[in-house]
KEKELO-803602 format. One record per residue (C-alpha): x, y, z. Coordinates in steps of 0.2 Angstrom, whole numbers, plus 5000, padded with zeros to 4 digits. Each point is the difference from the previous one (the first is absolute). Example, Ala and Ser with C-alpha at 12.3 -4.5 7.8 and 13.67 -1.06 7.14 Angstrom:
2
506249785039;500650174997;
END
This chain:
661
536950285597;498950044983;498449914998;498649994985;498350015007;498549964989;498050045000;498849944988;498350014993;499849815004;500549965019;499949804996;501450034989;501050105012;501349855003;500449994982;500650184998;501050025016;501349884992;500550144989;501150065015;501149844996;500150014983;501550114997;501049865008;500049934982;500950154995;501549904998;499749844988;500949855004;500049954981;500850154990;500549904985;499149844997;501149884989;498849865001;498850134993;500950014984;500449824997;498649925008;499749935018;501049835004;498949865005;500549935017;500349825000;499049895014;501149955016;499649885014;500750105014;499150174996;498650084989;500650094984;498850104993;499550134986;499250165001;498850084987;499450185003;498450044991;499450184999;498950074986;501250074987;500950115011;502049964998;500450145013;498849925013;500649824997;501850075003;499450085016;499249845006;501549904997;500950115010;498850005014;499949825001;501149895011;499549844990;500950074985;501550065010;500349845009;499649894984;501849935000;499849965019;498749875001;499249955016;500149825008;498249965001;498350064995;499550095015;501550124999;499750034981;498050035003;500650125015;501350104988;498450034987;498850065014;501350125006;500050074981;498150055001;500350175010;501550064991;499349964984;498450095004;501150145006;500850014983;498350014991;499650145010;501750094998;499550004982;498450085004;498849854998;499150025016;498649884994;501349864994;500049835006;501349865002;499949824999;501449885003;499849804995;501149875006;499949864987;498350064995;499350025018;499750185007;501050065015;499050105013;500850155011;501249945013;499249915015;500449875014;499949864986;500750014983;498749974986;499849835000;499449974983;501650074994;501049905011;499349854995;500150034982;501950065002;500549845011;499249894987;501350064986;501650005010;501349904991;499049994986;499950174992;500350195004;498650085009;499050124987;499650175010;498950134991;499750185006;498650074993;499650185002;498450084995;500550185001;498450094995;499950184995;501550115006;499450155011;500550184996;500450155011;498450115002;500550145011;501850055008;500150105015;501550065010;499750055018;501050075013;499649895015;498549925008;499550125012;499850164990;499649934982;500950144992;500649964982;501950034996;499750104982;501850034998;500649824994;500050024980;499249874989;501849964994;500449925017;498349915003;500049934982;498349925002;498450064993;498149944997;499949844988;501949935006;499949825005;500049995019;501549915002;500749985017;501850034996;499550164990;499250055015;501349985012;501450084988;498950164999;499950005019;501949995000;500250144987;498950115010;501049975016;501650034990;499450164994;499550085016;501749945007;500750094986;499150165006;501050005016;498749905009;501249855008;498649945011;498849974986;499249815000;498549924992;498649965013;499149884989;499049974985;498250005002;499149904985;498149984995;499749864989;498450004990;499749844994;498550034988;500850144993;501749914997;500950165008;501150065015;500150175009;501650045009;500350115013;502050035005;500150055017;501850095003;500750095015;501050134991;500950065017;500950175003;501350084988;501649985009;502050044995;501449885004;500550025018;501749945008;501149884991;500949875010;501249894994;500649835007;501749984992;501149854999;501450005015;501350014986;499350164990;500050185005;498350075002;500450164994;500549924983;498349924998;499150175006;501050084985;499049894989;498450055006;499450154991;498350025008;499850095015;498650035014;498750104994;500149954982;498449944992;499549825004;499949894985;500449814995;501250064988;501050095013;500149855009;500549904986;501450164996;500549975017;500349814998;500850014983;501350135004;500549935016;500349824991;501150094989;501349985014;501149864994;500349945019;498149975002;498949854995;498550045004;498850155004;498350005008;499150165003;498649975014;498750135003;499250035017;498349955003;499350165007;500650194999;501250095012;499350155011;500450114986;498949914988;501549924990;500349824996;501749945007;501049874989;501249875004;501649964988;500549815005;501549964992;501149834999;501949994993;500549894986;501749915000;501450144999;501149904987;499649954984;501049914985;499249994983;500349954983;499350034983;500149974982;499450084985;500249944981;499650084983;500349924983;500850164994;501150065015;500449845008;499949935017;500450095017;500249955017;499750105016;500449975019;499850125014;500150015019;499050115010;500050055019;498450095004;500350075017;501950035002;500150115015;498249985006;499350154992;499349914983;501750034992;500049914983;501849944993;499949904985;501549934990;499549934982;501049924987;499549974981;500949914987;499449984982;500749964983;500650164992;499750004982;501650034988;500250154990;501549974989;499249884987;500249845007;498849895009;499849865013;499549854991;500549865011;500550005019;501949994995;499850164993;499650085017;501450125005;500250095017;499650184991;498349924995;499349995019;499250175005;500150035018;498950135013;500350025019;498850135010;500050045017;498750105008;499550075017;498450095006;499850085017;498350065001;499150135011;501650095004;499650065018;498349944998;499750124986;499349964983;501850014992;500949844995;501949994996;500549894985;501849964996;500449894986;501649934991;500149914982;501349904991;499849964983;500749914984;498850014986;500149974981;498450034989;499549974982;500349874988;501049974984;498750104989;499450135013;501850045007;499950065018;501250055014;501249945013;499850085017;500949995017;499350115013;500250035018;498650125010;499650065017;498350105004;499350075016;498550085002;498550065012;498249964995;498550085007;498449925001;498550134999;498749855000;500149824996;499850034982;501150164997;501850025005;501550114993;501949975002;501650084997;501949965004;501649994992;500849874987;501849954996;500349894985;501549944991;500149904985;500849964983;498849974984;500649944983;499049994984;500150054982;500050195004;501549975011;500649975017;499550125014;500950005018;498950105011;499650065016;498350075005;499450095016;498250045001;498550055009;498649894997;498250065005;498449904997;498249985003;498949865002;498049975000;499249835000;498449985005;499949824992;499249865010;501349874997;501850024996;500249834990;498250014992;499450175000;498050014996;499550185005;501050165003;501350104991;502049995002;501050144997;502050025002;501150144994;501750045002;501450124996;501949995003;501150154995;501949954999;500750175000;501850024995;500350125014;499649855013;501549904991;499149914987;501149974985;498650044989;498650105004;498249964995;498249975009;499149844998;498150005002;498849855001;498149985001;498749865001;498249995001;498849865001;498249985004;498949865003;498049984998;498949855006;498550004990;499149895014;500049985018;501149845000;501250084989;499949854987;500250124986;501350145001;500750114988;501750075004;501150134991;501850065002;500850154993;502050025001;501150174998;501950035001;501150144995;502050055002;500350184997;501750095000;501149894992;500249934983;499649824996;501849944999;500350095017;498849915009;500549835008;499249864990;499149945017;499150175001;499350004983;498349944995;499649834992;498349924999;499549824996;499849845013;499049945012;499650165010;499950114984;499649954983;499749805000;500449914983;501750104999;501649955008;500450105016;500850174997;499949964982;499050164993;500950174999;501050114987;501449934991;501650054998;501549934989;499749844991;498250015005;500249955017;498750065013;501150135012;498450055012;499250175001;499850155011;498149995000;498749875002;498249974997;499149835003;498249925003;499149865005;498149945000;499449835008;498449935002;500049895015;498749864999;499849885014;499249844991;500049905017;500550065018;501849944995;500150014982;499950174990;500550054982;500850184996;500050064982;501250144998;500850144988;501750085004;500850154991;501550105003;501750064994;501650105006;500650174990;501550084997;499350175005;499950075018;498049974997;499149884990;500050074982;499449844991;501550004989;500249815004;498549894997;498849955014;500049815001;498349915004;499949825007;498349905006;499849845008;499049895012;500649965017;499349875012;499850025020;500149885013;499350095016;501049935017;500150085018;501550084997;499650084982;499549944983;501349904989;500250094983;500249914984;500050124985;500249964982;500350164989;500450054982;500650144992;498950084987;501350104991;501449885000;501850054996;501349884991;500549895015;498450025011;499349845004;498249964996;499649955018;500650035018;499649915016;500250085017;499649915017;500050095017;499150045016;498850155000;499150104987;501150094986;499550175010;
END
């Protein structure tokens, strides 16, 4: 248990400063947003069965101090729950004296005083009997008027830090000289606030733990308050403990999940350097197993005989079956509905089977349009069915088996931008090797059979390929990344000698990065770049669904989905053999739940195998609104094309869950 010990120049005031130890209890203010502070305090009405009261806080011109006193005051917090009699009300006021004094000292006002007046009568510190004058005055107003209560604080001079010292322990008094100033963040002349003193202590312990000292702890803060000088000298007493690596890692798996699967997602090994980040990485990587609900990594309280720190991974299982439904909508591409069923632990080895179906409005590309419900035809409904099976940790290794299947009927484009119609069936199988929680590679086989039709003609094709891909993802949140880098790259050759009806190689790459300007990630700059290329075949030989298109909610917002690319006969977009696109967003949290996101997108598809810029890069800009939930941010984006073409709408709206990238 941590303590905060004080010495001072004037012993008669010792008790006044000792309260600083409890001042950190005020670190979580009760009133974070005072609506009545904006529009005026409501005056309570008198009642015969209770004593409604109003609270006025007076503190010599310091708004921050008044807010701190308000947060510390039980009288203020309970003002909508008036007591039944005057004795109870005065007891409530008496109980406020010490917390309010703590609040003063917590802000560095160690000569400050607090007075509470109930109906004009002073309240004394708690005793056997409540303050009689205040009781009488309050009782006289029962049923006649609300009881006026005034909290009057006289802070005096704010104390500042004079000397700051960090010691290793009480016995030796040796100084820890290796804690850098950027960790302490305190310097002579800073206000002597209790919360900042405690925060510095926590940062120093975190720093020591990050230096592979798992048993580092804070002993106490010894403070000497010099009242005549309005100054405080602070000495931090720390116990760094020995440098120690990670020891044995024990796993307590749920009864229905194979322990070998869980261990394959633990990338730390006994003997690795200890750090809080290493513990967090274990928790994060194991939590990626869909069959698991919660993961706790508990550290031993002492080192083992080898001088290592044992770890205990404690896990709970989530319900194995899940059924979900989601919807999305954009003003350009229309509505879409998706439903899925998933089993997260099919055979007891955390096997994941997911069946997913999606239906959407397939835009017409024959020059007609849907103007009323009666115009809707069967061919206007697009559909997609996908099945995936993942068997993680084959034989307890870091190799995962992935099998997937896809059936799709799609139609893209509009009456002004053309598009294509496709019917596709696909089966894939591959092995993914996880080098770490952030880096993996994958290889396998793919068979695809389909038919596409567009302005360049009909293509009835068969493709047999060898897809290879790599993924690197160091981001902190898949739906709302604020830090880290995400890289994906894939190349799939479809050679003729394997049986493909047309031989070509398809390559894609995407990179995004996220930078938070502050510790709480309230201002995040995010950027994304995407590339693509198809080599080895002419444009009219490549199936339309393997060509590159830009535009839409996941590409260049403001333009219709897959409407940007080379044009063929009659000026109709045919798609290209290469792609270049990018986005830049500033994600700004206005409150904890509301954020705004100004953004710029740019991109296009090109007829050549590599971007040659024969086609014009299209640019859009917009503003997004985010509502942050426990599941992820709900996204509303409004975008406008900056270099519009004939037929482009001036504004597009997108609604979905999760960030754009």
